[in-house]
Structures are given as structure tokens and as C-alpha cells.
GUTOR-407667 format. One record per residue: residue in three letters; x, y, z of N, C-alpha, C, CB in turn. Coordinates in steps of 0.1 Angstrom, whole numbers, plus 5000, padded with zeros to 4 digits. Each point is the difference from the previous one (the first is absolute). Glycine has a CB too. Layout:
GUTOR-407667
alaXYZXYZXYZXYZ;...
end
This chain:
GUTOR-407667
met407425077684500350105010498850085004502350014990;ala497650025022498850085005500050134994500049885021;ala498850174976499850134993500450115010498249914986;thr502450205009500350115009498750085002502450014991;lys497850095018498850085004499450074988501050035023;thr499850014968499550084988499749904989501350205007;glu499049684994499749904989498749925002502549994996;ala497150005017498949915003498750054993501149955023;lys498049954975498850044992498849945008501350014978;ser498550035034498949965008498850084995501449945020;pro497350024983498950074995500050155004498749795002;asp502050245010500050145004500950094991499649925023;glu501350014969500950074992499650024986501849915015;val497050044981499550034987499950154998498749775000;met501950284990500150144998498750064996502449984994;pro497050115014498750074996500450104989499049975023;met500050084970500250094989499150125002500749814985;gly499850305009499250124999499650065013499249914979;ala499550145021499550085011499949915013498850154984;glu501149725014499949915012501350015008498349854988;cys502750205007501350015007500050115010501249904980;val498050205018500050125008499749965015499350154980;gly501649905029499949965014500849885004497750094999;arg502849844991500949885003501450055003498649854985;arg502150075023501450025003500949934991499450035024;val501750034973501049944991501450015006498550054980;gln502449875015501450005004500949984988499449925023;ser501650164976500949994989500749865000500450255001;arg499849694988500749874999501550025002498249924984;lys502350205015501450025001500550025014500050094977;asn499149975031500450055014498849995009501950154990;asp498349925022498950005010499150114999501649895015;trp498350194974499150114998498649955000501850134988;arg497449935021498649975000499150124998500549815015;gly498350174979499150114997498649954998501950134990;thr497249975008498649974998499650074987499649995025;ile499749934967499550054987498850095003500749794987;arg499450345008499050105003499250044987501450085019;phe499149884969499450054988500249904989500350245007;phe498749754984500249934987499350074989500249785012;gly500550254977499350074989501050074991498150035014;lys501450054977500850074990500750125007498549924981;val502750115015500750125004500550084988500749895022;pro498450204972500450074988501350075002497650034994;pro503249994996499749984986500349864995500450244996;thr500049675013500349864995498749934998502350005012;pro497749904979498849924997499949885009500150074976;his500949915033500149875008499250015012502249964991;asp497549935015499449995014501150005010498049874991;trp501850205020501050015010499449965014501250184987;tyr499649785022499749985014500750115008499749754997;gly499550315012500650105009500349935013498850194989;ile502449815016500449945012500450105011500849804987;glu498750185025500550085012500949915008497950145001;trp503449905000501049925006499950025015501550024980;asp498849885028500150015014501150095004499149775003;asp502050224990501150095003499950114989501549825010;pro498250314995499850104990501250044992498350095015;ser502949874990501250034992500149924987501150065022;arg498149844977500049924988499250064989500349805014;gly498850304989499150064991500750114991498149945016;lys501150104974500550114991499150125000501049824986;his497750165019499150115000498949975010500550054976;ser498550035024498949995010498749964993501150165015;gly499049764975498849954992499550094989499349905021;cys501650204975499750094990500849984987499450175018;his500149874971500850004988499550114991500349755001;glu500650344996499750124992498950085005500949884980;gly499150145033499050085007498749935003501050184989;val498849705007498749925002500349915012499350024976;lys499749985034500149915011499349874997500150205016;tyr500649694985499449864997499849925013501250014978;phe499550015032499849935013500650085011499949774988;asp499750205024500550075012501049915007497850125002;val503149955005501049935008500050065014501449944980;ala498949985030500150065014501250095002498749795008;gln502450184985501250075002500550064986500649865020;asp499750264980500450064987501249924994499350235009;gly500649764978501149934993500049855000501250205005;ala497749745001500049865002499549924988499750045024;gly499950034965499349934989500949984988497950095008;ser501749814984500749994987499049924991502350005010;phe497950004977499249934990500849884994498850214994;val500549685004500649884994499249964988501049925022;lys499650064967499349964988499349875002501650124985;ala497149875012499249885003500749874994497950145000;ser502749874989500649884994501249955007499250084978;lys501350005031501249965008499749965014501350154986;leu497549865018499649985014500449855004498150174999;ala501549744993500249865004501549965000497849954990;ser503050115002501449974999500850065011499849974976;lys499650145030500850085010499549985014500550164982;phe498349795020499450005013499349875003499750244999;val500149735014499249885004498950065009502049844999;phe496950085001498950045008499949935013498850054980;gly502249865022500149935013499349865000500050225011;arg500149725000499449865002499349995013501949914986;ser497649975017499349985012500949975012498049924986;phe501550105026500749965012500249854999499050195014;ala500049744982500149855000501249964991497549985003;asp502750084985501149964992501350045006498550034980;ala501650095025501250055006500449925012499550234992;phe499549735016500349925012500549864996498250125013;ala501249824976500449874996501550004995497649964993;glu502750155000501450014995501050025012499250094978;arg500450005031501050045010500149905011499450234996;tyr499549705008500049915011499849854996499250195014;glu499749784979499649864997501049944991497650055003;gln502750014985501049944991501450005006498650084981;ala501750025027501350005007500149885010500250254997;leu498849725010500049895009500149874993498650135016;asp500849864972500249884992501449974996497750034991;his503150085007501449994996501050045011499350054977;ala500249945036500850035011501249915001498050085012;pro503249964994501249925001499749875007501350215001;val499249684994499949875006501249975008498649924981;glu501250045031501149965009500249855001499650225013;arg501649744986500349855001501349995008498849944979;thr501749945023501349985005500849914991499250035024;ile502149974978500849924991499749855002501850175001;asp497649805011499649865002498949954992500850035023;glu498450074972498849974991500449994986498550125016;ala500849804977500349984986499750134992499549755002;val501450284989499850114991499849954986501450155015;lys497649894978499749954987501050054990497649995006;pro502849934985501050044989499450124993500949774997;gly499950335001499650124993499550115009499449864981;asp500450115032499650115009501150115000498749845014;asp500950284984500950125001500050055014499650064976;met501649925031500050035014501250085004498649805005;ser501450265006501150085006500249955014499650204985;ile501649755019500249965013500350125009500949774992;leu498450255019500250115008500949985012497750074993;ser502849815009500949975011500949894997498350085016;thr502849904991500949894997499849885010501650174990;thr497549845019499849895009499249894994500050165019;arg500049724988499449884995498550024996501649875014;ala497650184996498650024997499850154997499349815016;val500650224971499950144997498750034992502550024999;ala497050105001498950044993500450044986498850075020;val500449894970500350044986498850084995501549804996;glu498750294995498950094995500150004985500050145021;phe498849854972500050004986500350144996498449824999;val502750204992500450134996498950064991502449925001;gly497350215002499050074992498750005006501349954981;ala498549975030498650005007499850135006500249755004;ala498550294997499650125006500450005015498150034984;lys502450095021500450015014498850045008502450074993;ile497049835012498850035009500349965014498549964981;ser501250135028500249985014499449885005500150245004;thr500549695006499549875005498650025006502349925004;arg497450205001498850035007498850004990501250135018;leu499249874969498950004989499949864994500550234995;ser500049675012499949864995498649954998502249965011;lys496950104997498649974999499250134999500349785012;leu498750224980499150124999499450035014499649964976;glu500149945031499350015012500850075011498849804995;ala502650215003500950065009500250154997501149785003;leu498450264986500250144996499350105010500249934976;asp500650175029499450105008500050134993500749885021;lys500050134968500050134992500149964986501250125018;val498049954974500049994985500450144995498249815000;gly502850194992500550124993500049984985501350065021;leu497950024972500050004986500150154995498649794999;val502650265003500350144997500650014986500450055025;arg499150044967500450024986499849874992501750185008;glu497249764994499749884993498950014990500749885020;gln499050254976499050034990498649945003501850014983;val497949995030498649945004499050114997501049865018;ala498050104974498950104997498649955004501450064981;ser498549825023498749955005500249885009498950074978;ala500049885027500149895010500149864993498650135016;gly500749854973500049874993499249895008502250064991;val498049825005499349895006500849955012499049934978;leu500450085034500749975012499549885008500450245001;gly498649694994499449905007500949895005498050044987;his503049935004501049895004500950045012499949924976;leu500150215027500950045011499350015013501350134984;ala497349865016499350015012500349895010498150114987;gly502249935025500449915011501549965000497749924998;arg503050134992501549974999500950115005499449854981;leu500050275022500850115004499550065013500550054976;asp499149865033499350055012501050065010498349824997;ala503050175001501050055009500550144996500649775006;val499050284982500550124995499450125007500349904978;arg500650185028499650125008500350134992500449875021;thr500650124970500450124992499949984985501550065019;leu497950034974499949994986500550144994498149845001;asp502950154990500650124994499849994985501750025019;leu497550074976499750014986500550144994498049845003;ala503050215002500550134996500550004986500650055023;cys499350074970500550024987499549904989502150085011;asn496649914989499349914990499150084992500249815015;leu498850134978499150064990498650005005501649944981;leu498150055031498749995006499250134998500849835017;thr497950164980499250124999498749995009500850034977;ser498849855027498949985008500349945013498649974980;phe501050095031500349945013499249885003500550235008;asp498449754984499349875001500849884996497950134995;asp503149894996500949894997500949975012500050074975;val500450045031500949985012499249935011501350214994;ala497549835008499149935010499849864997498950225005;ala500949744982499849864996501349925004498450074981;ile502749995017501349935003500149985015501150094980;ala498650025027500150005015499049905006500750245000;ala498249734993499049925005500449855002498350154989;ile502849815003500549865002501150005010499449954976;leu500850165031501150015010499350035014501850084983;pro497649835023499250035012500850065012498549814993;ala502850175007500850055011500650144997500549765007;leu499250294981500650134996499850115009499749924977;val501450155027499950125009500750124993499949865020;glu501050124971500750114994500049994984501550015020;leu498050104974499850004986500750124994497849885002;gly503150104988500750104993499750014986501849985016;val497750134979499650024986500650134995497949875003;ala503350175002500650124996500350004985501050025023;asp499050104971500350024986499149934990502450035008;asn496449964996498949964991499150124998500149755007;arg499050244984499050114997498649955000501750134987;phe497549905023498749955002498950094994500849875020;asp498350074973498950084994498749935004501450094980;glu497949965029498849935005498950004990500750075023;ser499450004966499049984990500149864993500150254996;arg501049695007500249864995499749905011501850084985;ala497549965025499649905011499149904994500250185018;his499949704988499249884995498550025005502049855001;ala497150094991498650005004499849915012499350054976;gly499749995032499649915011500750055013499749814985;asp500050125026500650045013501549995000497849925011;ala502850174996501550005002500449895010500150244995;ile501049705003500649905008500550065013500649864981;pro498950105031500450065013501549965004497650015007;leu503150084999501349975005500150045015501050044977;pro498249895031499950045014501349995009497649944998;gly503349974997501249985008501250084996499249785003;leu500750304987501150084995500350115010499449954976;glu501950065028500450105010500950114994499849825017;ile501050144973501050104994499850014985501749945018;leu498250184977499850024986501050104995497549955002;val503250024987501050094994499650034986501849905014;val497950234984499550054987501050124995497649935006;asn503650064998501050104996500050024985501449945020;arg498650194976500150044986498849944991502550015003;cys496449965003498849964992499250124996500049785012;arg500350344993499350124996498649995005501450034980;leu498349915031498749995007499950105011499849764994;gly499150315007499750095011499649925013499450184984;leu500749885027499649945012498549965000501850135013;ala497449954982498649974999499749884991499550245003;ala501349754986499949884991500349875008500550154980;val500649865028500449885008498949975010502450064996;ala497050055010499049975009498849934994500750215013;gln499049834974498949934993500349864997499450224990;leu501949755007500449864998499949925013501550084981;ala498949985029499949945013498649975004502150115007;ala497049984990498649975003499449904991499850235008;arg500549784979499449904990500549865003499950184983;his501449805021500549875003500049965015501450034979;gln497950055028499849975015501449985007497749904994;met503250195005501349995006499950055015501250024978;ala498049925030499750055013501349995009497649934998;ser503449994999501249995008501150084996499349775005;leu500550314984501250084994500550105010499049974977;arg502250025027500650085010501250084995499249845018;glu501450124971501250064995499950034985501449885018;leu498850244978499850044986501250084995497550015003;his503149954986501250074995499650064986501649845012;met498550294987499750084988501150094995497649995007;val503649954993501250084996499950054986501449875017;glu499150254980500150064987498849974991502449965002;ser496450095004498849984993499450134993499649815016;gly501250294984499650134994499050075008500549904979;leu499450085034498950065008500450145004499449775009;thr499650324989500250145005499050035011500850074978;thr498049855022499050025011499549865003499450234992;leu500049755020499449885004498550025003502249925009;asp496950004986498650015003499849965014499449964976;ala499650115031499749975014499049895002500550245004;asp498849724985498949905001500749864998498250164992;leu502249785019500749874999499249885004502150135004;gly496749895000499149895004500749925011499049994977;gly500849885022500649905010501550005001497949874997;leu502750174992501550004999500650095011499949954976;gly499450165027500550095010500049945014499250184986;ala499949735017499949945013501149895002497650065000;ser502849874989500949895001501450034999498249864991;leu502250245001501450034997500850045013499350074977;arg501949875024500950035010501350064995499149825014;leu501350154973501250054994499750054986501449845013;leu499150284984499850064986501350064996497550055005;asp503049904983501250054994499750084988501349805009;leu499050334991499750094989501350074995497750045010;ser503449894991501350064996500050034985501149875019;tyr499750234978500250034986498750054993501949844999;asn497350235008498850064994500150155002498649795004;pro500950294987500150155001498950055009501150024978;leu498849935034498950035009500550125009499249775000;thr499850325002500250115010499149975012500650174982;trp499649915029499249985012498550034996501950065015;ala497950044977498650044997499349884992500750244999;gly500149694993499449894992499949875008500950104980;leu499849895031500049885008499150015012502349964993;ala497750155014499350015013498649955000501550195005;pro497649854985498649965001499949855001499450204987;ala501449725006499849865000500549945013500449994976;leu500550075031500549955013498949995011502250094994;arg496850005004498849995009499349874999499850254999;ala500349694990499349874997500849885004498750114982;leu502549915024500949895004500350015015501050004977;pro498049995031500250025015500949905007497850105000;his502449784994500849895006501449994994497849885005;leu502550214986501349994993501250015011499050094978;ser501949825021501150005010501450034993498749845014;thr501450134973501250034992499750074987501149805010;leu499650324988499750084988501450034994497850105010;val502449874978501250034993499850104989500849775004;leu499850354998499950114991501350054994497950075013;ala503049844986501450034995499950044985501049845016;his499950254980500150054986498650064996501849834995;thr497650255013498750064996500350155000498649825009;asp500450264986500150155000499450065013499849994975;leu500049935035499550055013501050095006498749795003;asp500850345001500950095005499550065014500750064977;ser498249895027499550055013499049905006500350244993;leu499349785019498949925006499050105007501649805004;asp498050304988499150105005498849955007500950154982;pro498949865031498949955007498650054995501549975020;ala498650154974498750064994499549924989500850225007;leu500049704986499649924989499649865004501450134985;gly499149825026499749875004501049955010498949954978;val500949935028500949955010500449864996499050145018;leu502149814988500549874998499149905007502350084997;pro497649794999499249915007500449985014499749884979;pro499350115030500350015015500849885005498050135002;met502049764991500749885004501349984993497849905006;leu502750204987501349994992501249975009499050154982;thr501749755016501349975007501250014992498749855015;ser501250144972501250004991499750094988500749775007;leu500250334991499850094989501350034993498150115012;ser501949894975501250034992499750124991500849765000;leu500050355002500050124992501350024993498350105015;ala502549794984501350024994499950044986500949825015;trp500150274980500050054987498850074996501549814994;ser497750245016498850084996500550155000498449835011;lys500750264988500450154999499850075013499449994976;val500549945035499850065013501150095004498749805007;ala501050334996501150095002499850085013500250024976;ser498749985031499850085012500149925012498550154987;pro502149915024500049935013498749985006502250105004;asp496849984991498649985005499549864998499650244995;val500949694995499549864998500349925012500450024976;leu500750015031500449925012499050025011502450014993;ile497150115009499050025010498749924997501050235004;val498649774983498849924997500249865003499550174982;leu501749775014500349865003500049975014501349994979;ala499350105029500149985015498650005006502250115000;gly496949974994498750015006499249874997500050244996;leu500449684995499349874997500249915012500450034976;gly500849965030500249935012500149854999498950185010;thr500949764978500049864998501149944992497650025001;leu503250074993501149964991501149925008499550194985;thr500949705009501249935006501149994989498549875015;his501250144972500950004990499850114990500249755002;leu500950334995499950124991501250014991498650115018;arg501149924970501150034990499850144994500349754995;leu500850335007499950144994501350034993498550065019;his502349844978501350034993499850054986501149835015;ser499950244980500050044986498950094996501149794995;thr498550305015499050104997500750145001498149855010;pro501250264985500650135001500250045015498850064979;leu500449885030500150035014501449975005497649965003;asp503049934991501349965004501150114998499449774994;ala500450314996501050104996499750145006500449874979;leu498450145028499650135005500750035013497849974990;pro502950155011500650055012498950015011501950124988;leu498249815023498950015010500350095011499549774995;gly501650295005500450095011501549975004497650015009;asp502649975004501449975004500449874993499650115022;ala501749884975500649884993499749875008501850154990;ala498049865023499749885007498649944998501650095017;leu497549994977498749964997500049934987499050195013;ser500449694986499949924988498649945000502449954999;val497250004989498749944999499949895010499850064976;arg501249865025500049895010499850045014501549874984;val499250245020499950055014498550045002502450085000;leu497150004991498650045001499049895001500650214988;val499649695003499149885000500049935013500349984976;leu500949995029500249925013499450085012502049894990;ala498250245009499550085011498550025000502250125000;leu497249884988498650034999499149875001500650204986;met500049695011499249874999500649905009499450054976;pro500249955037500549905010499749864997499850185016;gly499149794976499649874997500749944988497950055010;leu502850034982500749954988501149905004499550214988;glu500549685004501049895003501149994990498249885011;val501550154976500950004989499850124991500149745001;phe501150334996499950114991500949984989499550155019;asn500049874969500849984987500649864999500450255000;gly498949655005500649875000501149985010499449984976;gly501449915023501149985009499549945013501250194990;ser499649835020499849945013499050075009502349914999;arg497250035011499050065009500750125007498849785003;ile500450334999500550115007500349975015498650154984;ser502649885021500349975013499650115010501949874992;asn497950095020499650105011501150115001498749825012;lys502550144986501150105002500050104988501449825012;glu498350134976500050104989498850095001501149834985;arg497850115019498850095002500250105011498549814993;ser502150155018500250105011501050114995499749825017;gln501350154975500950104995499350094991501949845003;ala497250104988499350094991499150095007500149824983;glu499250145027499150085008500850125007498549805004;arg502750175001500850105006500550104990500749835018;thr499750124971500450104989498950094996501749834992;phe497150115006498850074996499750115010499149804988;val500950175025499750105011501050114999499149825015;lys502250154983501050105000500050094988501449845012;tyr498150114977500150094988498750034993502249904997;ala496750075010498750024994499750144996499249815014;asp501450294994499750144997500650044987500050045024;ser501049884971500650044987499349954988502250005012;leu496749924991499249944989499650104990499349825015;val500850154972499550094989498650035002501749914984;ala497950215011498650045001499149904991500750245004;cys498249725002499149914993498650025007501849834993;glu497250145000498650035005499849935014499250024976;leu501349875026499849935012501150005010498549854987;arg502350265012501250025009499650005015501150134982;ser497749925021499650005014499849865005498950224996;ala500749694995499849865005501449935003497949994986;phe503150055006501449955003500450055013500649994976;leu499250145027500550065013499249945011500650214988;ala498149765010499249945011500649865003498050124993;arg502449804997500649875003501350025007498949904979;ala501950205017501350025007499750035014501050094979;gly498049985025499750035014499649875007499250234993;glu500149685001499749875006501349925003497750004988;leu503250005002501249935002500950065010499849924977;ala500150215024500950075010499749965014500150204985;ala498649775018499749945013500649865002497950145000;lys502249794989500649875001501550005001498149924986;his502650195009501450015000500450145006500249844980;pro499650185033500250135006501550044999498149965015;asp502849944985501450045000500450074987500549805015;val498850184974500350074988499850155002499349794986;ile499650245021499750145002501150065009497549964998;glu502949975012501150045009501350034992498949875019;glu501450044972501250014992499950134991500449755001;ala498450264994499850124991500250135008498449864985;ala501050145027500250125008501450035004497749965009;lys503049934993501550025004500750054988499849815016;ala499950134972500750044988499750154996500049764992;ala498850295013499650134996501050115006497649924999;thr503150045012501050095006501250024992499149945022;leu501149974968501250004992499850094987500649775009;pro500450294986499950074988499949904988501350205009;pro498249844980499949914989501449944997498150124990;ala502049765005501249934998500950084990498949785005;ser500450294986500850074990500850125006498349934983;met501350115029500650115007501249965009497850124998;leu502349755004501049955009501450014994498349855011;pro502750194996501450004995500549864998500450235010;thr500349754979500649864998501450024997497849914992;ala503049995011501450004997500249994984500549895022;gly500650174974500250014986500049864993501350205004;ser499249705004500049874994498749925001502449995006;gly496650075002498849935002500149875008499350094978;arg501849905030500249885008500450055014500749864980;ala499150055029500450035014500749875006498150175003;gly503049865004500749895007499349975014502250054988;leu497249835014499349985012500549885008498050104988;thr501749905025500349885008498749935003502150125010;leu497849764986498849925003500349915012499450004975;val499650005034500249935013498849915003501350195009;tyr499049684995499049915005500649925012499049984976;gly500550055035500649945012501450055003498549804997;glu502450115003501450035002500850014987499949895022;ala499450074967500750004987499850134993499649764998;thr501450284995500050134992500649974986500250145021;lys499349944970500649994986500050144994499249764997;ser501750274995500150144994499649984985501850085016;lys497350014980499550004986499950144995498849785004;arg501550234983499750134993498849984991502550075001;leu496450005003498849984993499550124992499449835018;lys499850144972499450114992498950065009500649894978;leu499350255021498950065007498749974994501650195006;ser498449764982498749964994499549865004500650154980;thr500249785029499649875004498750015008502449935000;gln496649994996498750005007500249935014498750004978;ile500650055032500049945013499749855000499450225010;ala499649744981499749864999501149924996497750064995;lys503149994995501149934995501250005010499350064976;leu500850055031501050005011499849905010500350244996;arg498449745008499749905010500449864995498050155008;thr501749824980500349874994501549985000497950014986;leu502950105010501449994999500649975014500050164981;ile499549915029500649985014499649865005499850255005;gly499049714991499749865004500949904994497750075002;arg502749954986501049914993501450015007498750014978;leu501750115024501350025006500249935013500150224988;phe498849795020500149945014499349875002500250235008;thr499449714980499449875000498850005009502249894995;val496850205003498850015008498949944992500850205013;ala498549704993498949944993498950104997500549785012;val498950204976498950094996498950025010500549934977;val499149965029498950005010500450095012499249774992;asp502150225012500550085011500250154996501149805009;leu499350224978500350134995498850095001501749914985;glu497150045013498850074999499650075013499249854983;gly501350095028499750065013501150105006498749795004;leu502350244988501150085004499950144994501449805003;his499250305003500050144996501450044995498150055016;leu501950054974501250064996500150145007500049884977;val501150145030500150135008501350074995498749905020;tyr501150234977501150084995500550105010499149974977;ser502250045024500650115009501350054993499049895021;his501550224984501250064994500850075011498850044978;pro502549945022500950065010499850155002501649824995;ser497950254995499850145002498850045008501150034978;ala498149875025498850035009499949885010498850124981;pro502149895029500049895011498749995006502450045004;gly497249834998498849975008498750014991501250085020;val498949964968498850024991500049884991500150255001;his498849675000499749894991498750014993501449855016;tyr498550094972498850024992499749874993500450254997;ala498449705004499649884993499850024985498949925021;leu501749994971499850014986498949904996502450064996;asp496349985007498949904999499250014987499950025024;asp500450084968499250014987500749924989499150235007;ser500549664990500749914991500050054986499449815014;leu499750294982499950044987500950124996497749925001;val502950145009500950114997501449955000498450175010;asp502649934987501449954999500850075011499849974975;leu501550005025500950055011500150154999501349794999;gly498650274988500150144999498950075006501249964979;phe497649985022498850065006500350045015498549874984;tyr502350045023500350025014501450085002498749795005;asn501850264983501350085001501149925006498650215001;val501549664996501149925005501350054995498549805001;glu502550215008501350064996501249905002499150235005;asp502049814990501349925003500250005015501050074978;gly499449815026500349985014498849965009501850174997;gly497049834997498849965007500049855004498850184988;val500349795022499949875005498649954998501950045017;ile497949844977498649944999500149875008499550114977;glu499649885033500049885008498749934998501450115017;leu498749764982498849915000499849955014500549934976;cys498350115029499849975014498549975002501950145007;glu497849815005498649955003499150125004500949785008;asp499650324998499250115005500250134992500249905023;ala498750164973500150134993500350115010498349924983;pro502450185013500350115009498850085004502350014990;ile497850065022498950095003500050114990500249955025;glu498650094970499950104990500650135004497949894993;gln503050164998500750125002499850094988501749885015;ala498550254988499850104989501149984990498950165016;tyr500849864972500949984989500150144993499549754997;ser501750305002500250134993501350004993498750125017;ile501449964973501250014992500850125004498849884981;his502550105022500850115003501449964996498650085020;ser501949994970501349974994500149864995501050175015;gly497949774981500049874995500149895010501050094980;ala498649945033500149905010498850005009502550025000;leu497449875008498949995010500350105011499549764994;ala499450305012500350095011498949995010501250164984;
end
């Protein structure tokens, strides 16, 4: 039987001893816990030798490298350390194996034992253990217990992706026999392994001439363990994933320079413990187009200086960060930015929207699940979505979902113009009002409606029937219907209701007007054109008539007298 991952004894798995273990990565034989040995020596008052381990997951630790007040080793995160008795290291942990061995087990040996397909017409040797997969004459049979390998992996030459995740890979190993056999591989995923030197990764990547995407998430790189001699260049690499590797952006920039990653355009650094970013990025700053910094405790002050070194960045992901502002005094967003995510950040001020609008290049924006979502912005009709659509005419998608329609944008602009004066006080309030003025010129009818509504008393002062309902006659052409409607019914909903009652097509309904009259005021008609208010706003009463017609009435004075039009 083939050896398991923890049973194999390749040269890479020969257990080092003592101080030579410091800096090496280990994994528990019982589970997926991984860590780095940071200390070897005596820990008084015991007479034994101990290894100090810094766990990748700090919740696995018991302390921060201290015992009885003495500091034995440092950890990046509090509580991530623990001690293991030297005599138990070999029985509890593995130091990993080479990529060559892991690849042989995962791919080469699996291919040697891949399912064999035959038909009933072919001879089957006595003793073959088989399972019939169909009841037809010519059926495929598969040897029970064979490894389930996709048909696209029938030949190494056909591989376009190699994934060795959680395979205890610690080094490259001997790779000469694989040269020229993996020329189609474009993606390599080595996440959650025991790698410490990026030179090992580069050596593996060197046998993959078509490689464009490299994932090494959840490893821990120590460049003090870099190999002697010139670094292996990776000029074709376009996408690099170093999530949770605890690398800084400057360190990645140094790797990119050392390995000549001139084509690198996409970098993922999720949950890397970053609080600040270095501004000296060398050639990396010129090539990057996408940067994902999600789940890092970054603030704008810690981020802004580095953005100056990323002039060509088009996509920036800052979800789940501590970012709470975009203060222009500290820095500005990259001038070519088209996609930005601030979801689950700490953004709380509407001023951020003015800064984003000033960028002028955004087509995709995410702002959901931020304190700004819960902030009262003024009138209830104002929402973050309304403000964003009104302020950013070039935005195509907001908070994911479908593309913003012209109709939704127009309605948002009209709402913004109408209620901009109610916007909460903020430092850039004047900029909001200036934008409202620009949009007012685009939607002059909104101003006319507002002026007309100004002659009415506040809705709270209007008399209403005790029941809050009014019996009305609805008219369309020669047809009439009687309905008792709530005074809280919005005009927009009323229009939809009348359209359904009289079977008016939606496209036709948009060009028609709602006109109200009452027998108590003969000859007086009034257009119910404000779709955002309700019937009570217009003091609609029992016995009133609402007609759906093509022509709006000539504007007439609207006054309240004994609860009727006059």
C-alpha cells in the first residue's frame, strides 16, 4: 500500500534535530495545525529541551513565547506560541515533503492506477474486480477502489492546473523528470503547506513555462532562507495570491523584483495583518492593476501613501478593513480606478461619496454593510443608493447585482434634487448642494413640483377622515370603477392600481396623468403628479374623482377650505 502523507520517508522528511529545526515549518500529525519552530533549548525549571512553536492560527497557542516571566521567542500575534518537549516532536509533527513527492502521489501514481475502461465485448481476465455501470450490451466497467481522476488528467501534458493544497509541501525536490511534461499548466495552487523559501516556489514554477497564476496562501516565507545564487525569474506570472502569508507589500515588491515578475498585474493579500503599506514598491507599482487587501486592519492614513505608487491600479478591494474615511489631505485614490469595494469597512460619513464622485472613473462600487448604511441622511427618501446614483453618473453597478438602469438613475437624481436641502450636516455639504443644482437644470419639472407643493400645508396638518380612507370614483375614458382607498396610498402605487383596473399597458401608463376633482369644487381639477407622496397629501376626500387622462389640467391654485378644493 502506498505510504500516507505522514508516513512517507523521502529525503525531505528526514527529521532535523536541535537548533537546526529553528525556522522550519511543522504540521501536526493529528490535524491541519501548522506552525513555525522559533526556539530550541532549555526552559527552566525543567531539565528537558523544548521547541517553541508559533502557530499560524493564534487560537492554537497557549502563550506569547514566555514562561514564568522569561521571554524565549517572539510571535507576531499574541497568544500564538506554545512549547513542545523535544522528545515528542517527531511523534507529534511532520516537517513536510518535497513538491516532487507530493506531485508523484497526487498525479503520477494516481494516473498509474486510473480507472480502466472496457466493454463487455472485450475479454475480462479471471479475478478482475469490476463494477458494471450500465445494463446495455457495450458497457464501461471500472475497477472498484481506483482513484477518481478526471478524464482531463489522463495525460500530464493535458494538465492546465496543478493543485497541491494541504499536502505538507516544504521544498521543491528533484524536478528534472517533470521538465517538458507540464507545459500546459497555467495555474499552480500551493496553499496551506509548509513552505518557507520563495526560491522553492520559483524552482517549481520554472518547470511550468505557461504559468500565469500562482497561489501560495497560508504559507510563511522567511527570506533569510533564500537560496544562494541568482533568483529564478518568473517573467510570465500575472496573478499572485499570498493571502495570510503575513507578508508586507514592500516584501512582495522585493520578491517581484528579485524574481523579475514584470507581468504581475493582480495581487491578493487578504488577512495579512497589514496596518500600513510601504510606499516604495519599485516596479510592482507600475505593473499592478488589481490589489485585494480585504480583512486587514488598514486605515486611510496607513493606506494612502502607498496608493501614490500605484498609478495604474484599476481595481482595489478594501472590504472588512478599518478604513473610515478618504480624507484628501492624506492622499488620493489612484486616478485610473474603476472598481472599488469598501463593503464591511468603517466608512460612516457621506463626505466619502463626494470624494468618490470626484474621481470620475468608477464603474463598480461596493459600500454595503458599512455604518453609512445605517446613518440617517436627512429625508427618509434619501438613501446611500440615491446619493451614489445621483453623484456618480458613470457608475454602472452598485453593491453588485444588475446594471443600473437609466430609469432608476433618473428617479434617483429627481429624488436627490427634491430632498438635497434636508441632507445631514457634513463637511462637504456644499458639494452635495452644488450637485443638486446641476441636476435641477436637468430635471426642471422637479423644481416646479416643489414650488407647487410649497403652497400646501404640511401633510401632518391636513384633515383626514377618521377611518383614514376615502371612497373614490376612478375614471379612464368611458369606464368607471368605485374604490375605497387608504389615504396613505402613494400616488405611484395608485397609478399602478388604476393601470391594472383598466388594463392599461405599462408603456402607455407612463404618458398619462392622474387628475383629481371633487363635486364640492366644480370646474377645479388638480394633477396628482408627485409619485412619492400619498393621497392624504392632496387632501383627497370621500366622493372625489380621479381620472386617468392624456392631458394635465391647466395649473390652478390649490387651497384648503373646510377640507375641500376651492
